[in-house]
N, C-alpha and C positions, 0 to 999 in steps of 0.2 A: 520435491518436485519430482511425478518419475515419469515416465516411457509417453505415458501411451493419457496424459492429462494435454485438457485443450490448454490449446494459449491465454496465456494474459494479453487482456484488450483492451487498451487506452481508457480509462471511462470518462466521460465527458457528464460534467451534470451539470442540464437546462432548465433557466431558469426563467418561465414567462407570466402571463397572466395564462389564470384560465374562467375569468367572467361566464357563469352560464347564461342559455337563448345565447349564442356565439361563434366565431366559427375557430377562439383563440385553442383551444384545446385541441380536435384537427392539426390546425395550423405544427404546433407540441409535435402530435405525432407522427408526420411529413419526415418535420428537421429526425426527431428522431430515427429513423428510420433509415432517412438521408444518412445520419451517421452514420450509422448502422452497414449499410450496400458500406466504407468506402473505412470497414472496420473494425472502427470500434465500437467498445457501451454503453449507450447516453444512460444518462435517469431522465427524468422526468420528473421535478420538484411537485412535490403538491401542496399547498398550502397548510399546511396545520394551523390550529384555533386554540392546541395546546401547550404549554408547556414544555411538555412529556411529550408531547408529536412531537418538539424540533430534536429535544434533546439526543429522541432515541431511529433518529430518523433526517428531519436535515441538515444536521449538523451533518455528522456519522460519514454520508454520502457526502458532502461539503467535504469536509475535513479529507476523504478520502480518494480526493478527484485528479483526475491529471491534469483535466482542460473543463472552462468555463464557459457557458453562453447563455450574455446578458442577453434578453430580445424584451421591448418595454410598451409595451399597447398601451391605444390612449385609454386613455378616462375621462374621466365629466369634467368641462368649462372650467379654468380658471378665470375663479371672474375678478376683479379689479374693484377692490373698496370704492362703493356710492357709484358702478358706471351695471348693475346688473339690470338694465333698461337699456343692454348694447352689448349681449349675448352671443345678437352676429354678426357681428363687428368682426374681422379680420385679422386684429388687434387681442384676440382671447384665444389664449392656448386651452392646449388642454392636460394634467395630469397622468405623468405615466402612473407601475404600479408601486405598487407602494411594501407590501414584502419582496416584489425584486429587486423592490434600489435595496433591500435589507439584505440578502440574500447576495447582492454584487460588494456590501461592504464586509459584507463574512470573505470572500476570496480572497478582496480588496488585504481585509487584514493577511488571510493565510498564506497570502502569494500565489494563490493559482494562476494561471495565466488564464486571461481571455479573450472574447471576444463577444463583443456588446454592442447592439440594433436596436434604432432607434424610431420606430412610426413616425414619420409626419405629420408634427400636427404638435404631440406632444412641446414639451418647455424645454428650449436644448440649456443646457450644461445646470440643468436642477441637480438639487439632492448631493449625495457624492459623485456625481460625475461630474461635478462640475471645479472637481478633485481629487479628480484621475485622469489620466494622460490617457484614458482611454478610445480616445477619437473614433465614437462611435456607427455605426455607419448610418443612415438611414435604407426606413425602405415606403413606399407608398402598397405595394400587392400583397399580400400576404400569400395565395397561393405559390410568386414564387422566393420565398424569402425562404423555405431548404434549399432550392441550389445556388444561393445569394451567401450559404452559412459557408456549404461547402464547399463552393469556388476558395470561402477567403480562408478552410480552415486546409486547403490545401495551399493555397498560396505561402501561409506559413508556416508550411512544413508541419505542422500536427503531427504524431504518431503515433499511431493508433496500437504498438509494440510496445512504448511505452509505459509501465511501472512506474509509480511510487512507493517501491514495490523491493525488500528483503524476501526469496526466501531457502529454505535448508533444499537442494539436491542431494542424489546419492545415484546416477544415472552409469556410474561405475562401478570397478568392485575399490577403489583409490582405499586401495592399503600399501601399503609402503613398509619390508622389514629391514630392522637395521639397530648395530652396535651398542649401545648404552656402552661407552666409553670406562663411564662418570664409576660401572658395578666390575667390581675387584674381578681379572678374568674375562670380563665383558657379559654380557645379558645380550645376549638375538629376541629382542622386539615385534614383534607385526600391532603397527602403529594403523590406525582405522580410521579415516580423514574422513568429513564432510566437509560438503562444500557451503558457499554461505555467496550468493550472485544477487548481484543486483541488480534488479529489469530497470532500471531508469534512460534513458536514451545521455543526457549531459550531464546528469548531473553525477560526485561522486558523495558515497556512503563515509563520514566520516567519524572517526571512534568511535567502531563498533564495538562490540563486547560479546562473548559471546559467558552462554551459563549451562550449567547442566539448575533446571529446577522438579525434574522427581525420577525416583527411582524405583517399578518394583517390579515383584517377582515375581510374574504370572502363575503361581501358585490356584488352588484354590479354599480356599479364598484368596485374593492376589496379599502381598503383603509385601507393602512400604517399606519402603530402607531410604530412613533418618539421616541427616547427614544442614550441613553447612556453608548456607552461598558460599562460593568464588568461582572470579573469573577460570574460566576456561582457558591454556596453553592455544596459540594459532598455531601450523606447522611450517615447522622451518625458521620460528620468527620468535623473541626470547621478549616481545614486549606485550602486553594481557589488551593493548585499544589496537585494530590499526583502519586501513583507510581499506574503502577499494576503491575497485575505479569506475566507470558509469559501461555501462553492459558486461559485466567479466565475476568473475566470482571468487573466493577467496577461503581457500581449506581451514577447519580449522582439525586435533588432531582427538576426537571424541569417547577413545577410549585406544589404550592398547594390549596386549596379553602376550609374555614372556612366552619362545616355545614352547622351556622343557615344563613350561606351569599354565599349560591349556585352556583349563577350567578356574584359573584366575585373573577376575576386569582387574585394574588399573585405570588412572583419570585422569592425565597427564593435567597441573593445574600451578593459580597458582596462590601457595598455601608457604609459608615457614613452620603448621604446629597442625602436628593429627588430627584439634580440634575441630576442620573445617575441610572439604571437599567431600566427595565417594567415599566411605572405606568399599575395601578391596570389595568384587559379587565374585565370591566360588560357590562352584557348585552346578556342574551343567542342569541347561533345560534354557526356557522364555525367558528375557527380561527385557520392560518396557522402560524406557526411556526420553525421557522427554527437555527440549533446549528451546532456548529463547535463548535472542539472539541484541542488541539494545543501541541505538548510536543516534549522537549527537539532533539530523537528517532525518532521520527516518523513522516508522511509525516499527514499536516490538516487532517482532515475528516472533513465532513458536511455533517446533519443530519435534513429528515423537517418530521415535523408529525401534524392532521391535531388535534386541538381540540375538538372537538363536545359538548359544553357548557347548558348544559339542568336549569330546574329552580328546577328539582330537580337532586340532586347530585348523586347518586349510577344508576340514567342515564345519565353522560355528560361521554364521553369516550374519551384514545388521543391517537394514531392509529397513530404513521410510513408511510406517504404517499410511495402511489411505484413509 
């Protein structure tokens, strides 16, 4: 994350019907606009007719969303068997939106915090709502629904700046000089740190591991450097896995350079074999380093850094790539 980047906003998945020749899409857009005014990043789910559309659009959007808004609009009337001549009777109820109920089931499986709203006349506790403690809020006037939803969002204190996401951050130099007493006579090294920041306001990222996925010397043509996958080291910590508390960050040792060998780069990793991990990078120039962070309960995050390796250590820079 760079200082000039826009703040990441919490993503809200809006699931509601969009029947043609109705005001449903207009209502959905008004809900989206209202949530945007509250600082959220809303997404209106569009009904998909193919499996590819579901897997490429709906599923990833829903998986990555921090919040879910379910709006159950009325559909056709439900006619009990043998009573088709009594369709106008008050006992007849309407079914809800099948597509929205399917998305609700997915959100429930993914444990996405949700708000449910149901238009008066829709059959109560139908489908998966019967098994969820969603406490759907009834509504009659679609024009008032966007403000009703906004009020509920504020009542539940949904956080517009919370994201189910880890990001790499290097807003400061984040360099530390330290002496390795394990080397004869001691060796003064400069460690270049990168911070992994947890953007969620209340969820701890558990068992986080960092991996160097790729290293390339930016010559013409670029020269890729081959190496085996191995866990990188967290700064000031002796285990490969670490927890990151909500709204906080933890640094890892991206690389280090010995003061008396300024054009040789080494990588602190957990391995007892020279066959694993990245070999030393030697020679002034520019390098691209690609890191990945995995955890038990957050999506994998990746980031690239540009290392400008100089003959003079103080001129060597490590920056996040755009």
